[in-house]
C-alpha positions in Angstrom: 0.2 0.0 -0.1 2.8 2.2 0.7 4.3 2.1 -2.7 0.8 2.6 -4.3 0.4 5.7 -2.0 3.7 7.3 -3.2 3.0 6.3 -6.9 -0.5 8.3 -6.6 1.4 11.3 -4.4 3.9 11.6 -7.4 1.4 11.2 -10.3 -0.7 14.1 -8.9 2.3 16.3 -8.2 3.7 16.1 -11.7 0.2 16.6 -13.1 -0.4 19.8 -10.7 3.0 21.4 -10.8 4.3 20.6 -14.5 1.3 20.4 -16.7 -0.7 23.7 -17.3 -4.2 22.3 -17.2 -6.3 22.6 -13.9 -9.0 20.2 -15.7 -6.5 17.4 -16.1 -5.1 18.0 -12.7 -8.6 17.5 -11.1 -9.6 14.6 -13.4 -6.1 12.9 -12.6 -7.0 13.5 -8.8 -10.4 12.0 -8.8 -9.1 9.0 -10.8 -6.2 8.5 -8.1 -8.7 8.8 -5.2 -11.0 5.9 -6.8 -8.1 3.8 -7.7 -6.8 4.3 -3.9 -10.1 3.4 -2.6 -10.3 0.2 -4.4 -6.9 -0.5 -3.0 -7.8 0.0 0.4 -11.1 -2.0 0.2 -9.0 -4.8 -1.5 -6.3 -4.9 1.1 -8.5 -4.8 4.1 -8.1 -7.3 6.8 -11.1 -7.7 9.3 -9.9 -10.8 10.8 -13.2 -12.7 11.6 -12.9 -15.0 14.4 -13.9 -18.8 13.7 -16.2 -19.6 16.5 -17.5 -23.0 15.1 -16.8 -26.5 16.1 -13.0 -27.5 16.1 -13.1 -30.8 14.6 -15.2 -32.2 11.5 -16.7 -28.9 10.2 -15.0 -27.5 7.0 -14.8 -23.7 7.7 -15.1 -21.5 4.7 -11.6 -20.2 4.1 -12.1 -17.1 2.2 -14.9 -14.5 1.2 -16.3 -15.2 -2.5 -18.6 -17.1 -4.6 -18.9 -21.0 -4.9 -18.0 -21.6 -8.6 -17.4 -25.6 -8.5 -19.1 -28.2 -6.4 -18.3 -31.8 -8.0 -16.3 -35.1 -7.4 -13.0 -35.1 -9.2 -10.0 -37.3 -9.2 -6.8 -35.9 -7.4 -3.8 -37.3 -8.6 -0.8 -35.6 -7.3 -1.5 -36.3 -3.3 -4.5 -38.7 -2.8 -4.8 -40.6 -5.8 -8.3 -41.0 -5.4 -11.7 -39.3 -5.9 -12.4 -36.3 -3.9 -15.2 -33.9 -3.3 -13.9 -30.2 -4.8 -15.5 -27.0 -3.5 -14.0 -24.0 -5.2 -14.4 -20.3 -4.3 -13.7 -17.4 -6.5 -12.6 -14.0 -5.1 -13.4 -10.8 -7.3 -11.2 -7.8 -6.7 -13.8 -6.5 -4.4 -13.7 -9.4 -1.7 -11.4 -9.6 1.3 -8.5 -11.8 0.1 -7.3 -13.1 3.4 -7.2 -16.9 3.5 -7.9 -18.9 6.6 -7.7 -22.6 7.9 -10.5 -24.7 6.4 -10.0 -27.5 9.3 -8.0 -28.3 12.3 -5.0 -30.1 11.7 -1.4 -30.4 10.9 0.3 -28.9 7.7 2.2 -32.1 6.3 2.9 -30.2 2.7 3.0 -26.7 1.7 4.4 -25.7 -1.6 4.5 -22.9 -4.1 3.8 -24.1 -7.7 4.7 -21.9 -10.7 2.0 -21.7 -13.5 -0.1 -19.5 -15.6 -2.6 -16.7 -14.8 -5.7 -17.7 -16.5 -8.8 -16.1 -15.4 -9.5 -17.8 -11.9 -13.1 -18.7 -12.5 -12.2 -21.1 -15.4 -11.9 -24.8 -14.5 -8.3 -25.1 -15.8 -7.0 -22.4 -13.5 -7.2 -25.3 -10.5 -4.3 -27.1 -12.0 -2.7 -24.9 -14.5 -2.3 -21.5 -12.6 0.3 -20.3 -10.2 -0.8 -21.6 -6.8 0.0 -22.8 -3.4 -0.9 -26.4 -2.3 -1.4 -26.9 1.2 -2.2 -30.4 2.6 -3.8 -30.6 6.2 -4.1 -33.8 8.1 -6.9 -33.7 10.6 -6.8 -35.9 13.6 -10.0 -38.0 12.9 -11.4 -37.0 9.7 -8.9 -37.5 7.0 -6.7 -35.2 4.8 -7.7 -32.0 3.0 -5.9 -30.1 0.1 -6.4 -26.4 0.2 -5.1 -24.4 -3.2 -4.5 -20.7 -3.2 -4.7 -19.8 -6.9 -3.7 -16.8 -8.8 -6.0 -15.1 -11.1 -5.5 -13.0 -14.3 -4.7 -10.1 -12.2 -3.1 -11.8 -8.9 0.7 -12.1 -9.3 1.6 -13.1 -5.8 0.5 -15.6 -3.3 1.5 -15.4 0.3 1.5 -18.6 2.5 1.4 -18.0 6.3 1.8 -21.5 7.4 4.7 -24.0 7.3 5.0 -27.8 7.2 5.0 -29.4 10.7 2.8 -26.5 12.0 -0.5 -27.9 13.9 -3.2 -25.0 13.6 -6.9 -24.7 14.4 -9.7 -24.2 12.0 -10.1 -20.3 11.2 -6.4 -19.7 12.0 -4.6 -17.4 9.3 -3.4 -19.5 6.3 -2.2 -16.8 3.7 -3.2 -14.0 1.2 -3.6 -13.6 -2.5 -3.1 -10.2 -4.2 -6.2 -9.2 -6.5 -8.8 -11.5 -8.0 -8.1 -15.2 -7.3 -9.5 -18.4 -6.0 -9.2 -21.2 -3.5 -10.0 -24.7 -4.0 -10.7 -27.2 -1.1 -10.4 -31.1 -2.2 -12.2 -33.0 0.5 -13.0 -36.9 1.2 -15.4 -38.1 -1.2 -17.9 -38.8 1.3 -18.0 -35.3 2.9 -21.2 -33.8 3.5 -21.3 -30.5 1.6 -23.8 -27.7 2.6 -23.0 -25.1 -0.1 -24.0 -25.2 -3.8 -22.7 -23.3 -6.9 -23.6 -19.5 -6.9 -23.7 -19.3 -3.0 -22.0 -16.2 -1.8 -19.8 -17.3 1.2 -18.0 -15.4 4.2 -14.7 -16.5 5.6 -14.9 -18.1 9.0 -18.6 -17.5 9.1 -20.1 -19.9 6.5 -20.0 -23.8 6.9 -18.7 -25.6 3.9 -19.5 -29.1 4.9 -18.9 -31.8 7.4 -16.1 -34.6 7.3 -16.8 -38.2 8.3 -14.6 -39.9 11.0 -12.2 -42.3 9.5 
């Protein structure tokens, strides 16, 4: 945010002092304020506290809209059919990400890739992303993917392999429009559907069965 603020200040200073046009200076100022307001909205962090059950419940890891609820074959970590739930984050959503379940981080990896629009199905496996595998105490293993979009160029992971964290703990942050995928055990009970608007640490995505 500091870089954006400096850039906006310099652009307006140059326009005001070096260009002989009051109208242009006002237009640049208004556009700058709008852009800065959008950036403030995007980078906000309200830090919602998860107050649900600590085990068995799949917590919503981010604000956004459900774009996928379907069974897929996951062939990198689990080599089995899983239930995939995908959440698309527009530039107007808060982009903080949170732990979907209580468990131990057994794998955390950044994967280079493309920057397709995040709502497209191919973004799940082709885009720049992080892949975080979480082993729960009694309900199996979950894969969470932070996926960059057409505008997003940076994914931040707050978690590290070996950490044991509760549902709702900070997981990471994605810059600009992006997506988050959850791959759950195939027998998970899902409470959301495509088109639902969901809230981080508020919406319950589903319930996991004990293994």
